[in-house]
C-alpha positions, 0 to 999 in steps of 0.5 A: 788358756784356749784363748792364749794358745790360739794367740800363740798359734797365730803368732799375735805378740801383742795379744799373748802378752796381754792374755799372759797378764790377764790370766796372771791378774785373774789368780792363775800361776805362772806356772800352770799358764806355761805348762796348759798354755804356751808349751802346748801351743807351740807343740802344735805349731812344731806338729803343723810345721812337721806336716807342712801346713806351717812354714818357716814365717809362721813358725818364727811368729808364733815362736816370738809371740810365745817368747813374749809370754814367756818374757811376762812370766818370767818374774813370776816362775822366778818368784814361784821357785819354778826350777827350769827343766835344764839347761841348753847352750847353743850357738852357730859357729865361727865364720858363720853369722846365721841365726834363724834355725838356731833361734828356732831351736832355742825357742822351741826349747825355751817353749818347753821349760828348758833354760836356753844359753844362746852364744850368739853367731861367730862362736869359736870353739873355746867359748863353747868350752867355757860355757859347757864348764859354766852352765853344765848343760844337758846338750849342746846345739851346734849351728852352721849354714853354708857349707864353708863353716859347717867343717868348724863343727868337727874343730868345735867337737875336737876342741871340747874333747881336748878340754875334758868337756865332752863327757855328760854333755850331748852334741846336736848339730843342724844347718842347711848342708849338713847330712846324717852322715856327716853328723856321724863323722864328726861324732855328734850325738844328734842331728835333724833337718828340722828345728823343732825336733831337736826339743824332743831329743833333749826332752828325751835326754831327761826323761 
């Protein structure tokens, strides 16, 4: 398990996939590998990022390595009947094609045991509404990187309210041009400057 955590922290995706396979072959349960190695390793990466010891490239590489491990584990988790903690829907607003921050949020949530429904980029309000109604997530993450597209967040939240899909889902917003004041103004439930902090917010919702 310690070797696997090291491989995640250093972003060695092939080694992560190989080590997960070895642990499974040695009789380790998929759930134990997830909860005792992959999730703690990504928590450490998130802490290093918050402290300024890791930067965006290191974090992305570690997150991708973790994702390789989860891809190997997923069939075993399903076979073991391990249910995801909860569902979270994420997407970048219509007119914006940036996805690095969104992807980091998704990887952090997936690494914490959540099922992430990623709608991708350039997502209109009605697609967010459809995803809320279909998946019944505990949270919805909306991302924008441009000052010209962040205003779409207000429109998306208005569409969600109008469709009667606002109750029961917490809305997280993030992106370079955003501020806490703007998040409050548009009626979002949560805002953070760092992509990994959203994971703690969502964990708090189910705890």
